[in-house]
C-alpha positions in Angstrom: 23.1 37.5 -12.2 19.5 37.9 -13.3 16.9 35.7 -11.5 14.5 33.7 -13.6 11.9 31.2 -12.5 11.5 29.7 -15.9 13.2 26.5 -14.8 10.7 25.7 -12.1 8.7 22.7 -13.2 6.2 20.3 -11.6 8.9 18.2 -9.9 12.2 20.1 -9.9 14.1 23.1 -11.2 15.7 22.5 -14.6 16.8 25.0 -17.2 19.6 26.3 -19.4 22.7 27.5 -17.5 23.3 30.4 -16.8 20.1 32.1 -18.2 17.4 30.0 -16.5 19.5 28.5 -13.8 22.6 29.9 -12.2 24.6 30.4 -8.9 22.4 33.4 -7.8 19.3 31.2 -8.1 21.0 28.4 -6.2 22.1 30.8 -3.4 18.6 32.2 -3.1 17.1 28.7 -3.0 19.5 28.0 -0.1 18.4 31.1 1.7 14.7 30.3 1.6 14.6 26.5 2.0 15.2 26.5 5.8 12.5 29.1 6.4 9.9 27.6 4.1 10.3 24.0 5.1 11.8 24.1 8.6 14.9 22.1 7.5 18.0 22.4 9.9 20.3 19.7 8.5 20.3 18.8 4.8 22.4 16.7 2.5 23.7 18.3 -0.7 25.3 16.6 -3.7 25.9 17.3 -7.4 26.2 15.5 -10.7 29.1 15.8 -13.2 27.9 18.8 -15.1 30.5 21.6 -15.6 28.4 24.1 -13.7 27.5 21.8 -10.9 30.4 22.6 -8.5 29.8 26.3 -8.5 26.0 25.8 -8.3 26.5 23.6 -5.3 28.9 26.0 -3.6 26.3 28.9 -4.0 23.6 26.6 -2.7 25.6 25.7 0.4 26.4 29.4 1.0 22.7 30.2 1.0 21.9 27.3 3.3 24.5 28.1 5.9 23.7 31.8 5.9 20.2 30.8 6.8 21.5 28.8 9.8 21.2 25.4 8.2 23.8 22.7 8.7 25.0 21.0 5.5 26.3 17.4 4.9 28.2 17.6 1.6 28.5 14.2 -0.1 30.1 15.6 -3.2 29.7 14.2 -6.7 27.0 11.5 -6.6 23.8 10.3 -8.2 20.4 11.5 -7.2 19.5 8.3 -5.4 22.5 8.8 -3.1 20.9 12.0 -1.8 17.8 10.0 -1.1 19.8 7.3 0.7 21.8 9.8 2.7 18.7 11.7 4.0 17.1 8.5 5.2 20.2 6.7 6.5 21.4 9.6 8.6 17.8 10.8 9.4 18.3 14.3 8.0 15.7 17.0 7.4 16.1 17.0 3.7 18.4 17.0 0.7 19.2 18.9 -2.5 20.7 17.4 -5.6 22.3 19.7 -8.2 21.5 18.0 -11.5 19.6 18.3 -14.8 19.3 14.5 -15.1 19.2 13.5 -18.8 19.0 16.9 -20.3 21.6 18.3 -22.7 24.9 19.5 -21.2 24.0 23.2 -21.3 21.3 22.5 -18.7 21.4 22.3 -14.9 18.9 22.3 -12.0 18.0 21.1 -8.6 15.9 18.3 -7.1 14.5 18.5 -3.5 13.4 16.1 -0.8 12.4 16.5 2.9 12.5 14.0 5.7 12.3 10.4 4.7 13.2 11.5 1.2 9.7 12.8 0.6 9.8 14.9 -2.6 9.1 18.6 -2.9 6.9 19.2 -6.0 4.5 21.9 -7.2 1.8 20.4 -5.0 3.7 21.0 -1.7 5.9 24.0 -2.0 7.8 24.3 -5.3 5.5 27.0 -6.6 5.9 29.0 -3.4 9.7 28.5 -3.6 9.6 30.1 -7.1 8.0 33.1 -5.6 10.2 33.3 -2.5 13.5 33.3 -4.4 12.5 36.6 -6.0 12.6 38.5 -2.7 15.4 40.9 -1.9 18.2 39.4 0.2 21.0 40.9 2.2 24.0 38.6 2.3 24.8 37.4 5.8 27.6 35.6 7.6 27.3 31.8 7.6 25.7 30.5 10.7 25.4 26.9 9.8 28.2 24.3 9.6 29.4 22.3 6.6 30.6 18.7 7.0 31.8 16.3 4.4 31.0 12.5 4.1 31.9 9.8 1.6 28.7 7.7 1.6 29.9 5.2 -1.0 30.4 2.2 1.2 27.1 2.4 3.1 25.2 3.1 -0.1 26.8 0.2 -2.0 26.1 -2.2 0.9 22.5 -1.2 0.9 22.1 -1.6 -2.9 23.7 -5.1 -2.6 21.2 -6.1 0.1 18.5 -6.4 -2.6 20.1 -9.6 -4.1 21.8 -12.7 -2.8 25.3 -12.2 -4.2 26.3 -15.8 -3.6 23.7 -16.9 -6.1 24.7 -14.6 -8.9 26.2 -16.3 -12.0 29.4 -15.0 -13.6 27.7 -13.2 -16.4 29.4 -10.8 -18.8 27.7 -7.4 -18.5 28.2 -4.3 -20.6 27.9 -1.2 -18.4 27.5 2.1 -20.3 27.5 5.0 -17.8 27.5 7.6 -20.6 30.3 9.6 -18.9 27.7 10.4 -16.2 27.9 10.0 -12.4 27.4 6.2 -12.4 31.0 5.3 -13.3 32.5 5.4 -9.7 29.5 3.3 -8.5 30.2 0.6 -11.1 33.8 0.5 -10.1 32.9 -0.1 -6.5 30.1 -2.6 -7.2 32.5 -4.6 -9.4 34.6 -5.5 -6.3 31.6 -7.3 -4.8 30.1 -9.0 -7.9 31.1 -12.1 -9.9 30.4 -10.4 -13.2 32.9 -9.7 -16.1 32.0 -6.0 -16.5 32.8 -4.4 -19.9 32.8 -0.6 -19.1 31.8 1.9 -21.7 32.1 5.7 -21.3 32.9 5.0 -17.6 34.8 8.2 -16.8 32.6 11.1 -15.5 32.8 14.0 -17.9 30.5 17.0 -17.9 31.4 17.7 -21.6 29.5 14.5 -22.5 32.1 13.7 -25.3 30.0 10.7 -26.3 26.6 12.4 -26.3 24.2 13.2 -23.6 23.4 10.0 -21.5 19.7 9.5 -22.2 19.2 5.9 -23.4 15.5 6.4 -23.6 16.2 8.1 -26.9 16.2 5.7 -29.8 19.3 7.3 -31.3 21.4 6.7 -28.2 20.8 3.0 -27.8 23.2 1.6 -30.4 26.2 2.7 -28.4 25.4 0.0 -25.8 23.8 -2.5 -28.1 26.8 -2.7 -30.4 29.2 -3.5 -27.5 26.8 -6.2 -26.3 26.9 -7.9 -29.7 30.6 -7.4 -30.2 31.7 -8.8 -26.9 29.1 -11.6 -26.6 27.8 -10.2 -23.4 24.8 -11.7 -21.6 23.2 -8.3 -20.8 23.8 -4.6 -21.3 22.9 -1.8 -19.0 23.0 2.0 -19.7 22.2 4.8 -17.3 21.2 8.5 -17.6 23.4 11.2 -16.2 22.4 11.1 -12.5 21.7 7.3 -12.8 18.3 7.3 -11.2 17.2 5.3 -14.2 18.8 2.3 -15.9 18.0 0.7 -19.3 18.5 -2.9 -20.2 19.6 -4.7 -23.4 19.4 -8.5 -24.0 22.2 -10.6 -25.3 21.3 -9.7 -28.9 21.5 -6.0 -28.2 17.7 -5.6 -28.2 16.4 -2.8 -26.0 14.1 -3.9 -23.2 11.1 -1.5 -23.0 10.4 -0.1 -19.5 7.0 -1.6 -19.2 8.4 -5.1 -19.4 10.9 -4.2 -16.7 8.1 -3.1 -14.5 6.5 -6.6 -15.0 9.8 -8.4 -14.2 10.4 -6.5 -11.0 6.8 -6.7 -9.9 7.1 -10.5 -10.3 10.4 -10.6 -8.3 8.8 -8.8 -5.3 5.4 -10.6 -5.4 7.1 -13.9 -5.3 8.6 -12.9 -2.0 5.6 -11.0 -0.6 2.4 -12.9 -1.3 -0.5 -10.6 -1.7 1.7 -7.5 -2.0 0.8 -4.3 -3.8 2.7 -2.9 -6.8 2.0 0.5 -8.4 2.2 1.2 -12.2 1.6 4.1 -14.5 -1.0 4.4 -17.3 1.2 4.2 -20.3 1.4 0.4 -20.6 -0.7 -1.5 -18.2 -1.8 -5.0 -19.3 1.5 -6.8 -18.8 1.8 -5.6 -15.2 -1.8 -6.4 -14.3 -1.4 -9.9 -15.8 1.8 -10.5 -13.7 0.3 -9.2 -10.5 -2.7 -11.5 -11.0 -0.5 -14.5 -11.7 1.4 -14.0 -8.4 -1.6 -13.2 -6.3 -0.7 -9.5 -5.9 -2.6 -6.3 -6.3 -1.7 -3.8 -9.1 -2.7 -0.2 -8.5 -2.8 2.5 -11.2 -1.2 5.9 -10.6 -0.5 9.0 -12.5 3.1 9.2 -13.9 5.6 11.3 -12.1 7.9 10.4 -9.1 6.0 12.5 -6.6 2.6 10.8 -7.5 4.1 7.3 -7.5 5.9 7.8 -4.2 2.7 9.2 -2.5 0.6 6.3 -3.8 3.1 3.7 -2.7 3.2 5.1 0.8 -0.6 5.2 0.9 -0.9 1.6 -0.2 2.3 0.3 1.5 3.3 -0.9 -1.9 6.5 -3.0 -2.1 7.4 -1.8 -5.6 6.3 0.8 -8.1 7.4 1.2 -11.7 7.0 3.6 -14.7 7.5 2.9 -18.4 10.1 5.7 -18.3 12.4 3.3 -16.3 11.9 4.9 -13.0 11.7 2.1 -10.5 10.7 2.7 -6.8 11.3 0.4 -3.8 9.6 0.5 -0.4 12.9 -0.5 1.3 14.6 2.3 -0.5 12.3 4.8 1.3 9.9 4.5 -1.6 12.5 6.2 -3.9 13.7 5.4 -7.3 17.0 3.7 -8.0 19.0 3.0 -11.2 21.3 0.5 -9.5 18.8 -1.9 -7.8 16.8 -2.9 -11.0 19.7 -4.3 -13.0 21.1 -6.3 -10.1 17.6 -7.8 -9.5 17.4 -8.8 -13.2 20.8 -10.5 -12.9 19.5 -12.4 -9.9 16.4 -13.4 -11.8 18.5 -14.7 -14.7 20.8 -16.5 -12.3 17.7 -18.3 -10.9 16.4 -19.3 -14.3 19.1 -21.9 -14.9 20.7 -20.5 -18.0 17.7 -18.7 -19.5 18.7 -15.7 -21.5 17.1 -12.3 -21.1 15.7 -12.6 -24.7 14.2 -15.9 -23.6 12.5 -14.3 -20.6 11.2 -11.5 -22.8 9.7 -13.8 -25.5 6.6 -14.8 -23.6 5.8 -11.3 -22.4 6.3 -9.8 -25.9 4.1 -12.4 -27.4 1.3 -12.0 -24.8 1.4 -8.2 -24.7 3.1 -6.6 -27.7 3.9 -3.0 -27.2 5.0 -0.1 -29.4 7.4 1.4 -26.9 7.2 5.2 -26.3 7.1 7.1 -29.5 7.7 10.9 -29.3 6.3 13.4 -31.8 7.0 17.1 -32.0 3.8 18.9 -33.0 3.0 22.6 -33.3 -0.1 22.3 -31.0 0.0 19.4 -28.6 -3.4 20.2 -27.1 -5.1 20.2 -30.6 -3.5 16.9 -31.4 -4.7 15.4 -28.1 -8.2 16.7 -28.8 -8.2 15.3 -32.3 -7.3 11.8 -31.1 -9.8 11.9 -28.3 -12.6 12.9 -30.6 -11.8 10.1 -33.0 -11.4 7.3 -30.5 -13.1 8.4 -27.3 -16.6 7.5 -28.3 -15.5 3.9 -29.3 -13.5 2.8 -26.3 -13.2 3.2 -22.5 -11.6 6.5 -21.7 -9.4 7.4 -18.8 -7.7 10.8 -18.1 -5.6 9.9 -15.1 -2.5 10.9 -17.1 -3.1 12.3 -20.6 -5.7 10.3 -22.4 -5.9 6.5 -22.3 -8.4 4.6 -24.5 -9.0 0.9 -24.0 -10.7 -1.5 -26.3 -11.2 -5.3 -26.0 -8.0 -6.3 -27.8 -5.8 -3.1 -27.8 -5.3 0.2 -25.9 -3.2 3.3 -26.1 -2.1 6.2 -23.9 -1.2 9.7 -25.3 0.3 12.4 -23.1 2.2 15.6 -23.3 5.8 15.8 -22.0 6.1 17.9 -18.9 9.7 18.8 -19.7 9.9 18.9 -23.5 7.7 20.2 -26.4 6.6 16.7 -27.4 3.6 14.4 -27.3 4.2 10.7 -26.4 2.3 7.7 -27.6 2.2 4.1 -26.3 0.2 1.3 -27.8 -0.3 -2.3 -26.7 -2.5 -5.3 -27.6 -3.5 -8.6 -26.4 -1.3 -11.1 -28.2 -1.7 -9.4 -31.6 1.5 -7.7 -32.8 0.0 -6.9 -36.3 -2.9 -5.1 -34.7 -0.6 -3.2 -32.4 1.6 -2.0 -35.3 -1.4 -1.2 -37.4 -3.0 1.0 -34.7 0.4 2.6 -33.9 0.8 3.8 -37.5 -2.9 4.9 -37.6 -2.5 7.0 -34.5 0.9 8.5 -35.6 -0.7 9.6 -38.9 -3.4 11.4 -37.0 -1.1 13.0 -34.4 1.4 14.2 -37.0 -1.1 15.4 -39.5 
């Protein structure tokens, strides 16, 4: 097979199979990882994509030929690799996945000891160069062992809540035919919930569409079941379930920035004066909640490598992104798609019958937000420049991630996607929904001109 480095991005490898990403690339990655990063014992897992088993097999072949021992945990979610590396104190881990991308994609995510990510800042660029070297196939020198980590992983996830205090809610769980189905089946045994399962069987053909609930068009599949069954809450996951997305009892989607606020509050109630980390897309709600509970809110550039580094530096108890990546200090500063929804269920259980829409009402009124709006434009850089020229002189500008411009009563963030040819807008205001909607339309007209 031909070798392409087109799939190497800032945080992982991700591309179309088999042109951008294939077994030969996976094998070569396995051959060079031990030499480049000094890893001698790594965990390897895969998502449910049709090409993932053969990709994983080639990766393991390359690793063992380089003298590396492999702990194969089979089909799993990305966070299970993080958990395995830390729980068994391994040198690193590789997850074969393309996350929420369409089914023709595949890729790999990498971590080192303590589940510290490999990104373009600490070796991913050099890895792209190294895989292009000439290799002579060798006899395997490393060993492969297999482990079912389900029980240890599930018990750790459950440790974030007091199961005895959870109310018997009805929950719609839409795993999107991704890797989360088996986890829900196991969690169900330990929880008092009536779980209505949707698309629960893992299927790399994605017969019900690619599991990416961040996309507006994918949300109704969960929302409708919530309404039809009278559920108290709906949860949907992406393919490798490192993100979850919530719906209230009316089927309304809960924007990620509000989730960041809820989880920040949950941790700051327990850890007085603690630190939480947030990204620049929507900020005022999180800052307000941190101040309310006597905590410290720290701004950080979007992206899991940046958030994790900032959390470690600040000893932050929690970090969250609008994209619904939620990070936890006790989960080795890694993101999980299973911990957040359980914590929300605990929060609802403590609120003596308060619905999720009821909990949301105050936050929506205080800090109305547009949600992330994607626009495909021919020249993203020109669009960014156009917006900055029009608004930059009038407000306070920050370029920590894209461009953020803040005024007294509203603000916005505009940034380019790192994985797709899109530009992404978020607008929020202080208690003025009409102003937020007016400025959102105004900005979209300029961006899409």
